[in-house]
PQR file with spaces between the fields and no chain letter, atoms N, CA, C, O and H, PARSE charges and radii, in Angstrom:
ATOM       1  N    MET     1     -76.259  -72.514 -125.500 -0.4000 1.5000
ATOM       2  CA   MET     1     -76.886  -71.463 -124.715 -0.0000 2.0000
ATOM       3  C    MET     1     -76.868  -71.794 -123.228  0.5500 1.7000
ATOM       4  O    MET     1     -76.678  -70.914 -122.389 -0.5500 1.4000
ATOM       5  N    GLU     2     -77.065  -73.060 -122.911 -0.4000 1.5000
ATOM       6  CA   GLU     2     -77.147  -73.426 -121.501 -0.0000 2.0000
ATOM       7  C    GLU     2     -75.822  -73.233 -120.770  0.5500 1.7000
ATOM       8  O    GLU     2     -75.806  -73.143 -119.542 -0.5500 1.4000
ATOM       9  H    GLU     2     -77.219  -73.775 -123.593  0.4000 1.0000
ATOM      10  N    ALA     3     -74.723  -73.170 -121.497 -0.4000 1.5000
ATOM      11  CA   ALA     3     -73.417  -72.945 -120.886 -0.0000 2.0000
ATOM      12  C    ALA     3     -73.170  -71.464 -120.610  0.5500 1.7000
ATOM      13  O    ALA     3     -72.110  -71.107 -120.096 -0.5500 1.4000
ATOM      14  H    ALA     3     -74.736  -73.243 -122.494  0.4000 1.0000
ATOM      15  N    THR     4     -74.122  -70.599 -120.940 -0.4000 1.5000
ATOM      16  CA   THR     4     -73.985  -69.158 -120.736 -0.0000 2.0000
ATOM      17  C    THR     4     -74.010  -68.823 -119.252  0.5500 1.7000
ATOM      18  O    THR     4     -74.821  -69.369 -118.505 -0.5500 1.4000
ATOM      19  H    THR     4     -74.983  -70.889 -121.357  0.4000 1.0000
ATOM      20  N    SER     5     -73.134  -67.935 -118.827 -0.4000 1.5000
ATOM      21  CA   SER     5     -73.141  -67.436 -117.458 -0.0000 2.0000
ATOM      22  C    SER     5     -72.503  -66.045 -117.449  0.5500 1.7000
ATOM      23  O    SER     5     -71.928  -65.609 -118.447 -0.5500 1.4000
ATOM      24  H    SER     5     -72.475  -67.491 -119.434  0.4000 1.0000
ATOM      25  N    THR     6     -72.610  -65.368 -116.330 -0.4000 1.5000
ATOM      26  CA   THR     6     -72.005  -64.046 -116.198 -0.0000 2.0000
ATOM      27  C    THR     6     -71.009  -64.063 -115.037  0.5500 1.7000
ATOM      28  O    THR     6     -70.943  -65.029 -114.277 -0.5500 1.4000
ATOM      29  H    THR     6     -73.076  -65.722 -115.519  0.4000 1.0000
ATOM      30  N    LYS     7     -70.251  -63.004 -114.915 -0.4000 1.5000
ATOM      31  CA   LYS     7     -69.284  -62.897 -113.821 -0.0000 2.0000
ATOM      32  C    LYS     7     -69.970  -62.882 -112.457  0.5500 1.7000
ATOM      33  O    LYS     7     -69.388  -63.301 -111.458 -0.5500 1.4000
ATOM      34  H    LYS     7     -70.304  -62.219 -115.533  0.4000 1.0000
ATOM      35  N    LYS     8     -71.227  -62.389 -112.423 -0.4000 1.5000
ATOM      36  CA   LYS     8     -71.942  -62.313 -111.152 -0.0000 2.0000
ATOM      37  C    LYS     8     -72.726  -63.582 -110.836  0.5500 1.7000
ATOM      38  O    LYS     8     -73.427  -63.641 -109.826 -0.5500 1.4000
ATOM      39  H    LYS     8     -71.700  -62.048 -113.236  0.4000 1.0000
ATOM      40  N    GLY     9     -72.613  -64.607 -111.697 -0.4000 1.5000
ATOM      41  CA   GLY     9     -73.219  -65.894 -111.370 -0.0000 2.0000
ATOM      42  C    GLY     9     -74.539  -66.204 -112.047  0.5500 1.7000
ATOM      43  O    GLY     9     -75.145  -67.234 -111.749 -0.5500 1.4000
ATOM      44  H    GLY     9     -72.044  -64.559 -112.518  0.4000 1.0000
ATOM      45  N    LEU    10     -75.003  -65.359 -112.940 -0.4000 1.5000
ATOM      46  CA   LEU    10     -76.245  -65.640 -113.652 -0.0000 2.0000
ATOM      47  C    LEU    10     -76.043  -66.865 -114.536  0.5500 1.7000
ATOM      48  O    LEU    10     -75.068  -66.940 -115.283 -0.5500 1.4000
ATOM      49  H    LEU    10     -74.511  -64.522 -113.182  0.4000 1.0000
ATOM      50  N    THR    11     -76.951  -67.809 -114.455 -0.4000 1.5000
ATOM      51  CA   THR    11     -76.908  -68.972 -115.335 -0.0000 2.0000
ATOM      52  C    THR    11     -78.196  -69.034 -116.136  0.5500 1.7000
ATOM      53  O    THR    11     -79.204  -68.444 -115.747 -0.5500 1.4000
ATOM      54  H    THR    11     -77.743  -67.748 -113.848  0.4000 1.0000
ATOM      55  N    VAL    12     -78.167  -69.738 -117.240 -0.4000 1.5000
ATOM      56  CA   VAL    12     -79.303  -69.802 -118.154 -0.0000 2.0000
ATOM      57  C    VAL    12     -79.845  -71.221 -118.180  0.5500 1.7000
ATOM      58  O    VAL    12     -79.079  -72.183 -118.233 -0.5500 1.4000
ATOM      59  H    VAL    12     -77.348  -70.218 -117.556  0.4000 1.0000
ATOM      60  N    ILE    13     -81.165  -71.350 -118.142 -0.4000 1.5000
ATOM      61  CA   ILE    13     -81.830  -72.644 -118.304 -0.0000 2.0000
ATOM      62  C    ILE    13     -82.548  -72.598 -119.642  0.5500 1.7000
ATOM      63  O    ILE    13     -83.312  -71.672 -119.912 -0.5500 1.4000
ATOM      64  H    ILE    13     -81.786  -70.568 -118.099  0.4000 1.0000
ATOM      65  N    VAL    14     -82.304  -73.593 -120.472 -0.4000 1.5000
ATOM      66  CA   VAL    14     -82.878  -73.624 -121.809 -0.0000 2.0000
ATOM      67  C    VAL    14     -83.824  -74.803 -121.925  0.5500 1.7000
ATOM      68  O    VAL    14     -83.493  -75.922 -121.532 -0.5500 1.4000
ATOM      69  H    VAL    14     -81.683  -74.346 -120.252  0.4000 1.0000
ATOM      70  N    ARG    15     -85.005  -74.542 -122.470 -0.4000 1.5000
ATOM      71  CA   ARG    15     -85.958  -75.610 -122.768 -0.0000 2.0000
ATOM      72  C    ARG    15     -86.320  -75.512 -124.238  0.5500 1.7000
ATOM      73  O    ARG    15     -86.749  -74.457 -124.705 -0.5500 1.4000
ATOM      74  H    ARG    15     -85.273  -73.634 -122.790  0.4000 1.0000
ATOM      75  N    LEU    16     -86.154  -76.589 -124.961 -0.4000 1.5000
ATOM      76  CA   LEU    16     -86.455  -76.616 -126.381 -0.0000 2.0000
ATOM      77  C    LEU    16     -87.925  -76.946 -126.593  0.5500 1.7000
ATOM      78  O    LEU    16     -88.428  -77.940 -126.070 -0.5500 1.4000
ATOM      79  H    LEU    16     -85.806  -77.446 -124.581  0.4000 1.0000
ATOM      80  N    ASN    17     -88.602  -76.116 -127.354 -0.4000 1.5000
ATOM      81  CA   ASN    17     -90.013  -76.330 -127.661 -0.0000 2.0000
ATOM      82  C    ASN    17     -90.106  -76.988 -129.034  0.5500 1.7000
ATOM      83  O    ASN    17     -89.844  -76.347 -130.051 -0.5500 1.4000
ATOM      84  H    ASN    17     -88.193  -75.308 -127.778  0.4000 1.0000
ATOM      85  N    LEU    18     -90.475  -78.250 -129.065 -0.4000 1.5000
ATOM      86  CA   LEU    18     -90.559  -78.994 -130.321 -0.0000 2.0000
ATOM      87  C    LEU    18     -91.968  -79.035 -130.895  0.5500 1.7000
ATOM      88  O    LEU    18     -92.220  -79.736 -131.875 -0.5500 1.4000
ATOM      89  H    LEU    18     -90.689  -78.771 -128.238  0.4000 1.0000
ATOM      90  N    ASN    19     -92.884  -78.289 -130.294 -0.4000 1.5000
ATOM      91  CA   ASN    19     -94.255  -78.259 -130.805 -0.0000 2.0000
ATOM      92  C    ASN    19     -94.294  -77.623 -132.187  0.5500 1.7000
ATOM      93  O    ASN    19     -93.481  -76.754 -132.503 -0.5500 1.4000
ATOM      94  H    ASN    19     -92.679  -77.719 -129.499  0.4000 1.0000
ATOM      95  N    GLN    20     -95.243  -78.060 -133.008 -0.4000 1.5000
ATOM      96  CA   GLN    20     -95.452  -77.445 -134.312 -0.0000 2.0000
ATOM      97  C    GLN    20     -96.731  -76.620 -134.235  0.5500 1.7000
ATOM      98  O    GLN    20     -97.748  -77.078 -133.713 -0.5500 1.4000
ATOM      99  H    GLN    20     -95.903  -78.766 -132.752  0.4000 1.0000
ATOM     100  N    TYR    21     -96.667  -75.407 -134.756 -0.4000 1.5000
ATOM     101  CA   TYR    21     -97.794  -74.491 -134.681 -0.0000 2.0000
ATOM     102  C    TYR    21     -98.277  -74.151 -136.084  0.5500 1.7000
ATOM     103  O    TYR    21     -97.488  -74.033 -137.021 -0.5500 1.4000
ATOM     104  H    TYR    21     -95.841  -75.035 -135.179  0.4000 1.0000
ATOM     105  N    GLN    22     -99.580  -73.998 -136.205 -0.4000 1.5000
ATOM     106  CA   GLN    22    -100.183  -73.673 -137.487 -0.0000 2.0000
ATOM     107  C    GLN    22     -99.825  -72.248 -137.883  0.5500 1.7000
ATOM     108  O    GLN    22     -99.874  -71.336 -137.059 -0.5500 1.4000
ATOM     109  H    GLN    22    -100.221  -74.095 -135.443  0.4000 1.0000
ATOM     110  N    LYS    23     -99.470  -72.064 -139.132 -0.4000 1.5000
ATOM     111  CA   LYS    23     -99.136  -70.733 -139.646 -0.0000 2.0000
ATOM     112  C    LYS    23    -100.406  -69.963 -139.988  0.5500 1.7000
ATOM     113  O    LYS    23    -101.445  -70.561 -140.267 -0.5500 1.4000
ATOM     114  H    LYS    23     -99.431  -72.806 -139.802  0.4000 1.0000
ATOM     115  N    GLY    24    -100.320  -68.646 -139.966 -0.4000 1.5000
ATOM     116  CA   GLY    24    -101.405  -67.789 -140.414 -0.0000 2.0000
ATOM     117  C    GLY    24    -102.469  -67.486 -139.386  0.5500 1.7000
ATOM     118  O    GLY    24    -103.459  -66.832 -139.716 -0.5500 1.4000
ATOM     119  H    GLY    24     -99.476  -68.160 -139.740  0.4000 1.0000
ATOM     120  N    ILE    25    -102.308  -67.934 -138.149 -0.4000 1.5000
ATOM     121  CA   ILE    25    -103.296  -67.654 -137.107 -0.0000 2.0000
ATOM     122  C    ILE    25    -103.111  -66.209 -136.650  0.5500 1.7000
ATOM     123  O    ILE    25    -101.988  -65.779 -136.384 -0.5500 1.4000
ATOM     124  H    ILE    25    -101.504  -68.466 -137.881  0.4000 1.0000
ATOM     125  N    THR    26    -104.191  -65.475 -136.560 -0.4000 1.5000
ATOM     126  CA   THR    26    -104.115  -64.078 -136.116 -0.0000 2.0000
ATOM     127  C    THR    26    -104.643  -63.950 -134.687  0.5500 1.7000
ATOM     128  O    THR    26    -105.427  -64.781 -134.227 -0.5500 1.4000
ATOM     129  H    THR    26    -105.102  -65.824 -136.776  0.4000 1.0000
ATOM     130  N    VAL    27    -104.213  -62.922 -134.010 -0.4000 1.5000
ATOM     131  CA   VAL    27    -104.640  -62.662 -132.643 -0.0000 2.0000
ATOM     132  C    VAL    27    -105.836  -61.724 -132.675  0.5500 1.7000
ATOM     133  O    VAL    27    -105.840  -60.730 -133.401 -0.5500 1.4000
ATOM     134  H    VAL    27    -103.577  -62.247 -134.385  0.4000 1.0000
ATOM     135  N    ASP    28    -106.839  -62.043 -131.891 -0.4000 1.5000
ATOM     136  CA   ASP    28    -108.032  -61.207 -131.778 -0.0000 2.0000
ATOM     137  C    ASP    28    -107.622  -59.790 -131.374  0.5500 1.7000
ATOM     138  O    ASP    28    -106.754  -59.627 -130.518 -0.5500 1.4000
ATOM     139  H    ASP    28    -106.836  -62.851 -131.301  0.4000 1.0000
ATOM     140  N    ALA    29    -108.220  -58.783 -131.964 -0.4000 1.5000
ATOM     141  CA   ALA    29    -107.864  -57.382 -131.706 -0.0000 2.0000
ATOM     142  C    ALA    29    -108.007  -57.022 -130.235  0.5500 1.7000
ATOM     143  O    ALA    29    -107.245  -56.196 -129.732 -0.5500 1.4000
ATOM     144  H    ALA    29    -108.925  -58.916 -132.660  0.4000 1.0000
ATOM     145  N    ARG    30    -108.976  -57.629 -129.524 -0.4000 1.5000
ATOM     146  CA   ARG    30    -109.147  -57.331 -128.097 -0.0000 2.0000
ATOM     147  C    ARG    30    -107.957  -57.809 -127.283  0.5500 1.7000
ATOM     148  O    ARG    30    -107.547  -57.146 -126.330 -0.5500 1.4000
ATOM     149  H    ARG    30    -109.595  -58.300 -129.932  0.4000 1.0000
ATOM     150  N    ILE    31    -107.397  -58.959 -127.656 -0.4000 1.5000
ATOM     151  CA   ILE    31    -106.247  -59.495 -126.929 -0.0000 2.0000
ATOM     152  C    ILE    31    -104.984  -58.721 -127.280  0.5500 1.7000
ATOM     153  O    ILE    31    -104.125  -58.513 -126.423 -0.5500 1.4000
ATOM     154  H    ILE    31    -107.730  -59.497 -128.430  0.4000 1.0000
ATOM     155  N    SER    32    -104.864  -58.299 -128.522 -0.4000 1.5000
ATOM     156  CA   SER    32    -103.649  -57.601 -128.934 -0.0000 2.0000
ATOM     157  C    SER    32    -103.602  -56.150 -128.463  0.5500 1.7000
ATOM     158  O    SER    32    -102.604  -55.464 -128.683 -0.5500 1.4000
ATOM     159  H    SER    32    -105.561  -58.468 -129.218  0.4000 1.0000
ATOM     160  N    SER    33    -104.666  -55.675 -127.818 -0.4000 1.5000
ATOM     161  CA   SER    33    -104.624  -54.312 -127.289 -0.0000 2.0000
ATOM     162  C    SER    33    -103.612  -54.241 -126.150  0.5500 1.7000
ATOM     163  O    SER    33    -103.367  -55.238 -125.471 -0.5500 1.4000
ATOM     164  H    SER    33    -105.477  -56.232 -127.639  0.4000 1.0000
ATOM     165  N    SER    34    -103.040  -53.095 -125.947 -0.4000 1.5000
ATOM     166  CA   SER    34    -101.951  -52.950 -124.978 -0.0000 2.0000
ATOM     167  C    SER    34    -102.369  -53.271 -123.551  0.5500 1.7000
ATOM     168  O    SER    34    -101.500  -53.542 -122.723 -0.5500 1.4000
ATOM     169  H    SER    34    -103.238  -52.285 -126.499  0.4000 1.0000
ATOM     170  N    LYS    35    -103.648  -53.252 -123.226 -0.4000 1.5000
ATOM     171  CA   LYS    35    -104.051  -53.531 -121.844 -0.0000 2.0000
ATOM     172  C    LYS    35    -103.817  -54.990 -121.473  0.5500 1.7000
ATOM     173  O    LYS    35    -103.726  -55.303 -120.286 -0.5500 1.4000
ATOM     174  H    LYS    35    -104.354  -53.031 -123.899  0.4000 1.0000
ATOM     175  N    TYR    36    -103.717  -55.888 -122.442 -0.4000 1.5000
ATOM     176  CA   TYR    36    -103.483  -57.300 -122.164 -0.0000 2.0000
ATOM     177  C    TYR    36    -102.020  -57.706 -122.294  0.5500 1.7000
ATOM     178  O    TYR    36    -101.663  -58.822 -121.917 -0.5500 1.4000
ATOM     179  H    TYR    36    -103.791  -55.634 -123.406  0.4000 1.0000
ATOM     180  N    ILE    37    -101.175  -56.840 -122.812 -0.4000 1.5000
ATOM     181  CA   ILE    37     -99.785  -57.188 -123.056 -0.0000 2.0000
ATOM     182  C    ILE    37     -98.877  -56.448 -122.084  0.5500 1.7000
ATOM     183  O    ILE    37     -98.960  -55.228 -121.943 -0.5500 1.4000
ATOM     184  H    ILE    37    -101.465  -55.933 -123.118  0.4000 1.0000
ATOM     185  N    GLN    38     -98.006  -57.208 -121.412 -0.4000 1.5000
ATOM     186  CA   GLN    38     -97.009  -56.619 -120.516 -0.0000 2.0000
ATOM     187  C    GLN    38     -95.656  -56.794 -121.191  0.5500 1.7000
ATOM     188  O    GLN    38     -95.184  -57.916 -121.369 -0.5500 1.4000
ATOM     189  H    GLN    38     -97.939  -58.199 -121.526  0.4000 1.0000
ATOM     190  N    TYR    39     -95.040  -55.686 -121.562 -0.4000 1.5000
ATOM     191  CA   TYR    39     -93.743  -55.719 -122.225 -0.0000 2.0000
ATOM     192  C    TYR    39     -92.617  -55.646 -121.196  0.5500 1.7000
ATOM     193  O    TYR    39     -92.737  -54.973 -120.173 -0.5500 1.4000
ATOM     194  H    TYR    39     -95.425  -54.774 -121.417  0.4000 1.0000
ATOM     195  N    HIS    40     -91.545  -56.336 -121.479 -0.4000 1.5000
ATOM     196  CA   HIS    40     -90.372  -56.276 -120.609 -0.0000 2.0000
ATOM     197  C    HIS    40     -89.812  -54.855 -120.676  0.5500 1.7000
ATOM     198  O    HIS    40     -89.713  -54.294 -121.767 -0.5500 1.4000
ATOM     199  H    HIS    40     -91.448  -56.883 -122.310  0.4000 1.0000
ATOM     200  N    PRO    41     -89.444  -54.257 -119.540 -0.5600 1.5000
ATOM     201  CA   PRO    41     -88.993  -52.859 -119.547  0.2800 2.0000
ATOM     202  C    PRO    41     -87.712  -52.605 -120.330  0.5500 1.7000
ATOM     203  O    PRO    41     -87.536  -51.506 -120.856 -0.5500 1.4000
ATOM     204  N    LYS    42     -86.812  -53.578 -120.426 -0.4000 1.5000
ATOM     205  CA   LYS    42     -85.544  -53.350 -121.114 -0.0000 2.0000
ATOM     206  C    LYS    42     -85.536  -53.888 -122.544  0.5500 1.7000
ATOM     207  O    LYS    42     -84.869  -53.318 -123.408 -0.5500 1.4000
ATOM     208  H    LYS    42     -86.955  -54.471 -119.999  0.4000 1.0000
ATOM     209  N    ILE    43     -86.257  -54.962 -122.806 -0.4000 1.5000
ATOM     210  CA   ILE    43     -86.262  -55.551 -124.153 -0.0000 2.0000
ATOM     211  C    ILE    43     -87.692  -55.858 -124.600  0.5500 1.7000
ATOM     212  O    ILE    43     -88.041  -57.025 -124.775 -0.5500 1.4000
ATOM     213  H    ILE    43     -86.798  -55.425 -122.104  0.4000 1.0000
ATOM     214  N    PRO    44     -88.518  -54.839 -124.786 -0.5600 1.5000
ATOM     215  CA   PRO    44     -89.935  -55.061 -125.090  0.2800 2.0000
ATOM     216  C    PRO    44     -90.198  -55.761 -126.421  0.5500 1.7000
ATOM     217  O    PRO    44     -91.222  -56.430 -126.557 -0.5500 1.4000
ATOM     218  N    LYS    45     -89.317  -55.632 -127.397 -0.4000 1.5000
ATOM     219  CA   LYS    45     -89.542  -56.291 -128.678 -0.0000 2.0000
ATOM     220  C    LYS    45     -89.260  -57.787 -128.609  0.5500 1.7000
ATOM     221  O    LYS    45     -89.760  -58.551 -129.434 -0.5500 1.4000
ATOM     222  H    LYS    45     -88.485  -55.088 -127.287  0.4000 1.0000
ATOM     223  N    LEU    46     -88.476  -58.204 -127.647 -0.4000 1.5000
ATOM     224  CA   LEU    46     -88.079  -59.603 -127.554 -0.0000 2.0000
ATOM     225  C    LEU    46     -88.769  -60.377 -126.451  0.5500 1.7000
ATOM     226  O    LEU    46     -88.820  -61.606 -126.503 -0.5500 1.4000
ATOM     227  H    LEU    46     -88.069  -57.583 -126.977  0.4000 1.0000
ATOM     228  N    ASN    47     -89.301  -59.689 -125.452 -0.4000 1.5000
ATOM     229  CA   ASN    47     -89.857  -60.383 -124.308 -0.0000 2.0000
ATOM     230  C    ASN    47     -91.132  -59.697 -123.833  0.5500 1.7000
ATOM     231  O    ASN    47     -91.112  -58.525 -123.458 -0.5500 1.4000
ATOM     232  H    ASN    47     -89.260  -58.690 -125.409  0.4000 1.0000
ATOM     233  N    TYR    48     -92.225  -60.422 -123.849 -0.4000 1.5000
ATOM     234  CA   TYR    48     -93.491  -59.880 -123.383 -0.0000 2.0000
ATOM     235  C    TYR    48     -94.389  -61.014 -122.926  0.5500 1.7000
ATOM     236  O    TYR    48     -94.142  -62.181 -123.227 -0.5500 1.4000
ATOM     237  H    TYR    48     -92.242  -61.374 -124.154  0.4000 1.0000
ATOM     238  N    ARG    49     -95.443  -60.651 -122.191 -0.4000 1.5000
ATOM     239  CA   ARG    49     -96.398  -61.625 -121.660 -0.0000 2.0000
ATOM     240  C    ARG    49     -97.802  -61.163 -122.032  0.5500 1.7000
ATOM     241  O    ARG    49     -98.125  -59.982 -121.910 -0.5500 1.4000
ATOM     242  H    ARG    49     -95.643  -59.702 -121.946  0.4000 1.0000
ATOM     243  N    ILE    50     -98.635  -62.098 -122.488 -0.4000 1.5000
ATOM     244  CA   ILE    50    -100.024  -61.780 -122.809 -0.0000 2.0000
ATOM     245  C    ILE    50    -100.911  -62.369 -121.725  0.5500 1.7000
ATOM     246  O    ILE    50    -100.897  -63.578 -121.489 -0.5500 1.4000
ATOM     247  H    ILE    50     -98.373  -63.058 -122.587  0.4000 1.0000
ATOM     248  N    ASN    51    -101.681  -61.515 -121.068 -0.4000 1.5000
ATOM     249  CA   ASN    51    -102.603  -61.936 -120.020 -0.0000 2.0000
ATOM     250  C    ASN    51    -104.015  -62.009 -120.592  0.5500 1.7000
ATOM     251  O    ASN    51    -104.478  -61.033 -121.182 -0.5500 1.4000
ATOM     252  H    ASN    51    -101.692  -60.533 -121.260  0.4000 1.0000
ATOM     253  N    PRO    52    -104.704  -63.119 -120.440 -0.5600 1.5000
ATOM     254  CA   PRO    52    -106.042  -63.266 -121.022  0.2800 2.0000
ATOM     255  C    PRO    52    -107.124  -62.460 -120.311  0.5500 1.7000
ATOM     256  O    PRO    52    -108.200  -62.256 -120.874 -0.5500 1.4000
ATOM     257  N    ASN    53    -106.870  -62.004 -119.106 -0.4000 1.5000
ATOM     258  CA   ASN    53    -107.912  -61.277 -118.347 -0.0000 2.0000
ATOM     259  C    ASN    53    -107.669  -59.802 -118.338  0.5500 1.7000
ATOM     260  O    ASN    53    -108.447  -59.053 -117.747 -0.5500 1.4000
ATOM     261  H    ASN    53    -105.996  -62.170 -118.649  0.4000 1.0000
C-alpha cells in the first residue's frame, strides 16, 4: 500500500495498528447519533470521524 501513488503526485503513508480490541463492545446511543459523527463527503461508509463533544 505504501508504494501507492498517483500521476499527480499523491503518496500514501501507512501505519499498521497492532492493538487488540475487545469484541462485542457497543457504542452509546448518544455518541452514535449523527450530531457526533462526521462522514467523509465522498466515501462515508469507509471514512468517518467521531467527535466526543
